C-alpha positions as CSV (number, residue, x, y, z in Angstrom):
1,M,93.8,99.5,115.8
2,V,94.8,96.5,113.7
3,Y,92.0,94.0,112.9
4,N,93.0,90.6,111.8
5,K,91.1,87.6,110.7
6,S,92.3,84.1,109.9
7,T,93.6,83.6,106.4
8,N,91.6,80.5,105.8
9,N,89.7,81.1,102.6
10,K,86.0,80.5,103.3
11,N,85.2,80.5,99.6
12,N,87.0,77.4,98.5
13,N,83.8,75.8,97.4
14,L,83.4,78.1,94.3
15,Q,83.5,76.3,91.0
16,K,86.0,77.3,88.3
17,G,84.7,80.4,86.4
18,E,82.3,81.6,89.1
19,V,82.9,85.2,90.1
20,M,82.5,86.1,93.7
21,S,80.7,89.2,95.0
22,A,82.8,92.0,96.4
23,R,81.9,94.3,99.3
24,L,84.7,96.8,98.8
25,A,86.3,98.2,95.7
26,L,89.6,100.2,95.8
27,M,90.8,102.2,92.8
28,C,94.5,101.5,92.5
29,K,95.6,102.8,89.1
30,S,99.3,102.4,89.8
31,H,99.0,98.8,91.1
32,N,100.8,100.0,94.2
33,Y,99.9,97.1,96.4
34,K,102.6,95.4,98.5
35,T,103.3,91.7,99.2
36,N,103.7,90.5,102.7
37,S,105.9,87.7,104.1
38,Q,103.0,85.3,104.1
39,K,102.0,83.5,100.9
40,N,99.3,85.3,98.9
41,I,98.9,88.1,101.5
42,Y,98.9,91.6,100.0
43,S,98.2,95.1,101.4
44,V,97.2,98.4,99.8
45,G,96.8,101.6,101.6
46,N,96.1,104.8,102.6
47,W,92.3,104.5,102.9
48,V,89.8,106.3,105.2
49,I,87.6,103.5,106.5
50,A,85.5,104.0,109.7
51,E,86.2,101.7,112.6
52,N,82.7,100.1,112.5
53,R,83.0,99.6,108.8
54,K,86.4,97.8,109.2
55,K,84.8,95.3,111.6
56,D,82.0,94.6,109.1
57,L,84.4,94.2,106.2
58,L,86.7,91.6,107.9
59,G,86.3,88.3,106.0
60,E,84.6,90.0,103.1
61,Q,85.9,90.5,99.5
62,V,87.9,93.4,98.2
63,I,88.7,94.1,94.6
64,L,91.3,96.4,93.1
65,T,90.4,98.3,89.9
66,E,92.1,100.9,87.7
67,S,88.9,103.0,87.4
68,Q,85.2,103.1,88.1
69,A,84.6,101.6,84.7
70,T,87.0,98.7,84.6
71,P,86.8,95.2,86.0
72,A,88.9,94.1,88.9
73,Y,92.5,93.2,88.1
74,M,93.0,91.6,91.6
75,G,91.0,90.8,94.7
76,G,90.8,88.7,97.8
77,T,89.4,88.2,101.3
78,I,90.1,91.0,103.8
79,V,92.1,89.7,106.7
80,G,93.1,92.9,108.4
81,F,93.7,96.6,108.5
82,V,96.9,98.4,109.5
83,P,96.8,102.0,110.6
84,T,98.8,104.6,108.6
85,Q,99.3,108.3,109.0
86,N,98.7,108.5,112.8
87,G,95.8,106.1,112.5
88,N,93.7,108.4,110.4
89,K,94.0,106.1,107.4
90,C,94.7,102.4,106.9
91,E,96.1,99.7,104.7
92,V,93.7,97.0,103.7
93,V,95.3,93.6,104.1
94,F,93.9,90.7,102.0
95,Q,94.5,87.2,100.9
96,V,94.5,87.0,97.1
97,D,91.6,85.1,95.5
98,D,92.0,84.6,91.8
99,T,88.3,84.1,91.3
100,L,87.8,87.9,91.9
101,T,89.9,88.8,88.8
102,G,87.5,90.2,86.3
103,N,84.8,91.0,88.9
104,T,82.5,93.8,87.6
105,D,80.5,94.6,90.8
106,A,81.9,98.1,91.1
107,I,81.5,99.2,87.5
108,G,79.1,102.2,87.5
109,H,78.2,101.5,91.2
110,R,76.6,104.4,93.1
111,G,78.8,103.6,96.2
112,W,81.9,105.4,94.8
113,A,82.7,108.1,97.3
114,P,83.0,111.5,95.6
115,G,86.7,112.4,95.1
116,S,87.7,109.0,96.5
117,G,88.9,105.8,95.0
118,R,86.8,103.7,97.4
119,C,83.4,102.1,96.8
120,Y,81.3,100.2,99.3
121,I,79.2,97.6,97.3
């Protein structure tokens, strides 16, 4: 199932230099995200995320990191999920938010799934 949320950024009231809190961190060492046809909309996938978790994550913040010990190099507001591999995995679709670059919420976090590049914060 595809979940979509409006791409209106609800966090436009942040002041310059403020760093937003993330709810999901994805380890993407190769920077293999894709751009979509819409401005500032990106996707990154094949992640195993439970259906109920997807609903909870819509509208929340995702960050991309190179490792569990590095700050985010990119992030944004989750606007949807697109199924891959017969629906067992999904791409995370997000609207880029530059205030999430440098976010450190996931560094050393206990939410990193063993053997996975995914962390629920």
